[in-house]
Each structure stands twice: as structure tokens, then as C-alpha cells.
N, C-alpha and C positions, 0 to 999 in steps of 0.2 A: 533358274540359272542354266546355261547351256551345258550339255553333257561333254565330257572329255572325248576327244577323237579316238582315245584308246578303247572306248566301250564298244564291243561288237554289237552287230544288229541282232534282232530277235531270231531271225532265220538261222543264223550261224550258231547261236546258243542252243536253239531247239534241235538242230542237227547234231551237235555235240552230245546232247543228252540221249538222242536216239542211238548214236554209235555205241555209247557206253551201255545202254540198256540191251541192245540187240547183239553187241559183241562184234559187229562187222560194219565196215564203211559201206560195203555193197548193199547189205540188207537195209541199212539206214537210208541210203540213197533211194532204194526202191520204195520204202515206206513214205518218203517225202515226194515221190513222183519226179525225181531228177536223175540224171545219169551219174554213174560213179565218178567220171572225170569232173563233173560239176561239183559233186560232193567233196572231192579231194581239194578242188580249188577253193571252195568255201572254208574248209578247215585250215588250209594254208594261209588264207587271208586272216582268219581268226588268230592264228599263231603269230602272224606278223604284227597284228594290232597289240596283242598282250605281251609279246616279246619273249615268250617261252613256248616250248613244245607242249602240246596238250594230249597227244595220242602217241602210243607206241604201236607200230605196225609189225605184226608177226605173221608167220605162215598160217597160224590158227585164227587170225582175225586182228582186231584192234582193241587196245585197252588203254585206259587213261594213265598219263604220267601222274606223279604226285601233284604237280601244279595243275594238271588237267582235272584231277579229281576235286581239288579245292575250287577251281573255277566252276566246275559243274555243280557243286553244292550251292554256290552263290547264284548260278544261272537258273537253277530250278525255281527259286523264289521269284526271279524276274519273269520267267516264262509263265508261272502260275498266275502272277499278277496281271500279265498281258491277257491271259485267258479270262480273268475276271473282268478286265476292261472290255474285251470283246463281247462278253455276255451282257454287260451293262449297256453297251452301244446297241445291241440287238433289242434290248428292252425299250430303250428310248425310241428306236425306229418303229417298234410295234405300237408304242403309244402314239407316235406321230401318225402312223397309218390308220389308227382306229378312229380318228376324227379329222374332218376336213371343213375348214371355214371358207365359204364362198360368198362373194358379193356380186349381185347381178342387177342390171337395170330392170325397170318394171316390166317391160314387154318380154324380156328374156325370162324373168322370174315367173311370170304368170302364164306364159303361153308356150314356152319351149322347155323350161327346166323340169317340169313334172315328168315329161317323157324321158329326159336324160336321167333323172333320178331313178326311175323304174329300171332302166337298163343298168345303172350303177349298182343298185341293190342286188340285181341278179348276178352280176359279175363279182362284186366285192361286198357280200352281205354283212361283214363285220365292221364296215366303215360307217360311222355316224357323220352325217353332213349337216352343218349349221349354215343356213342361208340368210344373208342380209340383203334386203331389197332397198334400192334408192335410185336416184337419177345417175347418169353416167359420170358426172363430176364427183358425186359422193362415192361411187364405186371405185374410181381411180384413187381417191383419198384413202379409202379403206385398205386397198392393196399396198399403197405406198407406206401407210402407217403400220403395216404388219397385222392389221385386224383380220385380213383375209389372205389366203394363200393364192387365190385365183379369182379373177373378176371377169364379168361379161358386160360389155358396153354397147350402146347404140350410136354414140357420137362418131363423127368422121375420123377423129384423131384421139389417141391416148395422151394422157398427161406426160410431161417430161419425167423421165426416170422409169417409164414403163415400156415394155415391148408389147406389140399387139399382133394378133394373128387371126385371120378370118375364120369364122366357124359356120356362118349362115348368112342368108340374104332374105330380106323382105322388102316391101315397098309401102310408102305412105299414101294414104287416100284421104279425100275429104268426105265427111259424113254430115248429113242434114236429116231433119225429120221428113217423113213422106210428103207432107203438105208444102214443103219449101219449094220455091220457084225453080231452084237448081235441080231438085228431084224430078219435077215435071219436065224440065228441059233435057235432063240426062247428061249435061256437061257444063263445065265452067272453065274459062280461060285462066291461066296463071295470073295475068294482070288483074283480072276481076277478083280473083281470090286474094291476091296481095293487097287489094284496096279495101277489103271487107273486114270489119272487126271480127276476130276469131276467138274462140275459147282455146286457150293454149296452156301447155304445161309450163312449169316454172323455169326460170333461167337455169341452165346447167343440164337440162333434159336433152338427151340425144335426139328425141323426136323433134323438139323445137329447133335444135341446132341444125339438123339436116334440112328442115323446111326453110329456115332463114337462109341457109346456104343456097338452096335451089332458087329462092326468090332473088337473091343477089346476083345469081347467074342469068336467070331468065327474064327478070324485070329489074334491071339495075336502077339504083336510086330509090327503090320502093322499100319501105319497112312496114310489114303487116301490122295494123293496129290490133290491140288486145282488148277484147270485150270483157274477158274474165280469165283470170289465171288460177289454175288448180293443180295440185300436186298428185292427184289421183286420176288414173285413166278411167276408172269406173265412175268417178264423179263427173268427169268431162262427158262421158257418154250419156249420163242421166241429164246433164244440162242441155246437151244437144237435143235429146228426145223431147225435152220440155219446151223447146223453141227459143232458148237463150241465144243461140247462134251456131254457125258451123264450126267444125273443128277438123284439124288434120291429125290423123292417128295412124298407127301401124295397121296394115291389113290383117295381121294376126289378131289384133285386139278387138276388131269390129266384125270379124267373120260371122260370129253367131248372130249378132243383131241384124246384119245385112241379110243373112239367110232367112231370118224370121220376119224381115220386113219392118222392124221397128225403127231402123235407120236405113237411109239410102246413100249409096256412094256414087255420085256423078263422076264421069270421066274428067280428068284434069287435062286440058289442052295446052300444050306449050311447055311441058316439063316432064322430065324423067325422074321420078322420086324413088327409084330403086336404091336401096342402101345395103351396106355390109355390116353385119353384127360381128363383134370381135371379142376374143379372149385376151386378157391382159395379165401380165405378171412382171415383177421387177426386172429391169434391164440387167443382163449379165448373169442371171440365175437360170437354172434348168428346172423344169417341172419334174417332180419325183413322186412316187407312191400314188395315193388316190387322186392328187391334183392332176398328175399326168394321165391317169385312167379316165377322169371326167373329161378332160380336154379331148382325148381320143374319141370318147363317146359322142361329144358335141360335134366333132368334125365328121364322124360317120353318119350322124343323124341328118 
């Protein structure tokens, strides 16, 4: 039920108690970090609300009236209760800041998040982070459902109800085994790539969405055929190395294999497959605590 408009605010009640304790409006004002005129104005407002004088001013200081002493007795319980509420809120914030739930797409989770986590531990060692990995659609759903406070996706757009902010960039590459004709040739056109059955991630994957978007722009009317659909980047790389077919993956995901020579990445002619990786959280909300800290680390990295 709403409080009566005659109930003073906590600041005025706390000031009244300080005046009675210290014996002077000036000393009470100093203790509260406000000017004496501001303190006088606050007490006058309190008296206007309750309808009776609460202080008697003398040359020696200030003392409560009979009504003021009674109001102060009631006010002490209210101010003490407010102190308990403040302490409880601090406890809740400490509990919130001790654990952070994050959802991230596979590329981010496997190839970027470990470095972010190392920096996070150095800066906020008391925070425990729980990471859930999935495709970009699943990450958006986890943030919208409240299962994660912060998400990182690879898809071009976030789901409705989420705001997104760039944190990194990478680019997609095609990979084939060393004996593949594209490896020997060193390049492949986008049109040729779009007409070739590929090993692809499942629908909802940011990698697949970005590639299909590039094909729709560079080779309109073409829909890349799927030779095999897998939900794991590691499984896709193994299938490519075994000769099942080419795949388009993040350059981050295949860097080690390309360096080792177990996979080859021919140049794609006719397409710019650079993409932006994004952080997402609910629209209208502000990041706080460890979620804000992790976002800042991702942006710096």
C-alpha cells in the first residue's frame, strides 16, 4: 500500500537524529556533507510534512521538542531498518558479482574466450564464470530467456529484443585437404564454391548465415548444396581432412591446421567474407558488474 504523503524521507529523518545526537544543526549538516542552509531547509520541510515543530533552536544549539523527540524515537527504527535493507542489497550485489553466466557461439567460445577469461581472472579473481556454447541462434535464446547475462554471436544480426555491439572481426575461409584440386590451384571462385556440395554447420549457425548471405550477394539465385551437416567445428575439420568435401569456416578455427599443412585454404575470388562478432544483451538494459567487465575486456582484446 502506498505511504502517506506525510511520511518524511529517510534523509530528513536521518538528519533529525543527527541533530539530536550532536546537539547542533551545523554539526549535523557537516556530518551529512551538506551546508547548514540546506540542513535547515530539510528540517523545515520535515516540520511542514508532520505539521508540528521538531526542533527548538537556542544560542547553545538545537534540541528536540516533545513532538520531535517522539518522532525521533519512531524514526530511529525506520533508519535502522533502512540500514539493514542497504546491507542486504550489498549482499545481493556481491552474490551477483561472484558468478557470471555467459553464452557464446562456438568460434568465440573456442578461439577468443580463453584469452578473455585469462584477463578476467587477473582483473576480477573472485568472479566465477559459467560458459554455455552453442550456435548464434541458441546464444540469443539463452540471453533472452535469462539463462545468460551476456552473449557473443557470429551472425549478422541479433534476435529481436537484444541489442548488439561489435567486439571483434574475423573472416571466413574455405578449407580443403592438401590433395584437393583447389589446393593445387590455390584459388576458387565464389560461383564455383556456391555450386559445390559443402560440409556445413547446422541452420542457425553464424558461420553458415554469413556464408549464405555472401553467396546471395555475390552469386544471386544460388543456394550452396549441403554434402554433410555437422554441429561441431572440430567434426567438420576432421571430415574435410578425410576428403568428404570442402567447408567454409572461421579463419580462427582453422589457423592451426592451415599452419600445420593438414588443411589448405585457397583464396576465394569474388567475395569479401570479413565479418563482425558481436556482444548481445537485452534491449533497454545496461551491463553491470562482471558482465560489463567482460564486455570491456572483449572490446580491448
